[in-house]
C-alpha positions as CSV (number, residue, x, y, z in Angstrom):
1,M,-22.2,3.5,-11.1
2,T,-19.1,4.0,-13.3
3,L,-16.1,2.5,-13.8
4,D,-14.6,6.1,-12.2
5,E,-16.4,5.6,-9.5
6,I,-16.2,2.1,-8.6
7,I,-12.2,3.0,-8.8
8,S,-12.5,5.9,-6.3
9,Q,-14.5,4.1,-4.1
10,R,-12.1,0.9,-4.3
11,K,-8.8,3.4,-3.5
12,S,-10.8,4.4,-0.3
13,L,-11.7,0.8,0.8
14,A,-7.9,-0.4,-0.2
15,K,-6.2,2.9,2.2
16,T,-4.3,0.4,4.6
17,H,-2.7,1.9,8.2
18,V,0.2,-0.3,9.8
19,T,1.5,0.3,12.6
20,K,5.2,-0.8,14.0
21,A,7.4,-0.6,17.1
22,V,11.1,0.1,16.4
23,F,13.0,-2.4,18.4
24,P,16.7,-2.9,18.6
25,D,16.6,-5.8,15.9
26,T,15.0,-3.5,13.8
27,T,17.8,-1.0,13.9
28,N,21.6,-0.2,12.2
29,H,24.6,0.7,13.8
30,H,23.3,4.5,14.1
31,D,20.5,3.6,16.5
32,T,17.7,3.9,13.9
33,L,15.4,2.0,11.6
34,F,17.3,-0.2,9.4
35,G,16.3,1.1,5.3
36,G,16.2,-2.4,4.2
37,T,13.6,-2.8,7.4
38,A,11.9,-0.2,6.6
39,L,11.4,-0.9,2.6
40,Q,10.3,-4.4,3.7
41,W,7.3,-3.1,5.6
42,M,6.7,-0.5,2.6
43,D,6.7,-2.9,0.4
44,E,3.9,-5.1,2.4
45,V,1.5,-2.7,3.4
46,S,1.5,-1.4,0.0
47,F,1.0,-5.3,-1.3
48,I,-1.9,-5.4,1.3
49,A,-3.7,-2.4,-0.5
50,A,-2.9,-3.3,-3.8
51,T,-4.5,-6.7,-3.1
52,R,-7.4,-4.8,-1.5
53,F,-8.3,-2.8,-4.3
54,S,-7.9,-5.4,-6.5
55,R,-8.9,-9.0,-4.8
56,Q,-6.6,-10.7,-7.5
57,R,-2.9,-12.0,-7.4
58,I,-0.5,-9.3,-7.0
59,V,3.5,-9.0,-7.5
60,T,5.5,-6.2,-7.1
61,V,7.4,-5.1,-10.1
62,S,9.2,-2.4,-8.5
63,S,9.7,0.4,-6.2
64,D,10.2,3.9,-7.6
65,K,11.8,6.9,-5.5
66,I,12.3,6.3,-2.8
67,D,12.7,9.4,0.2
68,F,14.4,9.3,3.6
69,K,13.2,12.2,4.8
70,H,13.6,11.7,8.5
71,P,15.8,9.4,10.8
72,V,13.6,6.8,12.4
73,P,15.5,6.1,16.4
74,A,14.7,2.8,18.1
75,G,12.3,2.9,20.5
76,S,9.8,5.3,18.6
77,V,6.5,3.8,17.1
78,V,6.1,4.3,13.2
79,E,2.8,4.3,11.2
80,L,2.8,2.9,7.5
81,I,-0.3,4.7,5.6
82,A,-0.5,2.7,1.9
83,Q,-2.8,4.1,-0.9
84,V,-3.8,3.3,-4.6
85,I,-2.5,6.1,-7.0
86,E,-3.2,5.1,-10.2
87,V,-4.7,2.4,-11.9
88,G,-4.0,0.8,-15.0
89,R,-5.4,-2.0,-17.4
90,T,-2.9,-4.7,-15.5
91,S,-1.2,-3.0,-12.7
92,L,-1.6,0.1,-10.6
93,K,0.7,2.1,-8.1
94,V,0.8,2.8,-4.2
95,R,2.3,5.4,-2.6
96,V,3.6,4.6,1.2
97,D,4.0,7.4,3.8
98,M,5.9,6.2,7.0
99,Y,5.4,8.3,9.8
100,V,7.3,8.3,13.0
101,E,6.0,9.0,16.4
102,D,8.0,9.3,19.8
103,L,6.3,7.5,22.1
104,Y,6.3,9.8,25.2
105,Q,5.4,12.4,23.2
106,D,2.3,13.9,21.0
107,G,2.8,14.5,17.2
108,C,3.9,12.6,14.8
109,E,6.5,13.6,11.2
110,K,6.4,11.8,7.7
111,A,9.9,10.2,7.6
112,I,9.4,8.1,4.5
113,T,7.6,8.1,1.8
114,G,8.1,5.7,-1.9
115,V,5.8,4.4,-4.7
116,F,5.2,0.6,-5.3
117,S,4.3,-0.7,-8.3
118,F,2.3,-4.0,-8.9
119,V,0.9,-6.1,-11.5
120,A,-2.0,-8.6,-11.0
121,I,-1.2,-12.5,-12.1
122,D,-3.3,-15.0,-13.4
123,E,-2.8,-18.9,-12.1
124,N,0.0,-19.0,-15.0
125,K,1.6,-16.1,-13.6
126,Q,1.1,-13.8,-16.7
127,P,-0.7,-10.3,-16.5
128,T,-4.3,-10.0,-16.6
129,P,-6.6,-7.2,-15.7
130,V,-6.4,-5.5,-12.2
131,L,-10.2,-5.1,-12.3
132,P,-12.1,-8.3,-14.4
133,Q,-14.5,-7.2,-16.9
134,D,-17.1,-9.7,-14.9
135,F,-16.2,-7.8,-11.7
136,I,-16.9,-4.3,-12.7
137,D,-19.5,-5.5,-14.3
138,L,-21.4,-7.0,-11.0
139,C,-19.8,-4.0,-9.7
140,I,-21.9,-1.9,-12.0
141,A,-25.6,-4.1,-11.7
142,N,-25.3,-3.8,-7.9
143,N,-24.3,0.0,-8.2
144,S,-21.5,-0.8,-5.7
145,A,-17.7,-0.9,-5.2
146,T,-17.9,-4.3,-4.7
147,P,-19.8,-7.2,-6.5
148,L,-21.4,-8.4,-3.7
149,E,-24.9,-6.6,-3.1
150,Q,-24.6,-3.9,0.5
């Protein structure tokens, strides 16, 4: 198994789905999801995906372009889907798409999308490899995207 294959499989393993209900305490004066709440949810689901990918301590370092494409009304349901899209030595990027669904109709549409950047840190809060070499070596030895034998 190559490093590229490990990264590709770990991206698949890290994909994260979270579903939330949009209740009145999460809305603004327009009766739509408050933007700050949407960003919090997106940061949270992207953090989970980043941590699942690396199994390291991870911190958010930036949120890149966030596009609010469609309002999210109170009483709707949203699904957040986070996927690792880029892997560096000590950092990675996660794209989050938020889809809105009316509870009483089939279908959904993309409401918000954004990219979040993370850095892996060690016990001294210093940058460390997203996938440490010993982790990679175990994955290669086990011919698996995880260091544990399947």
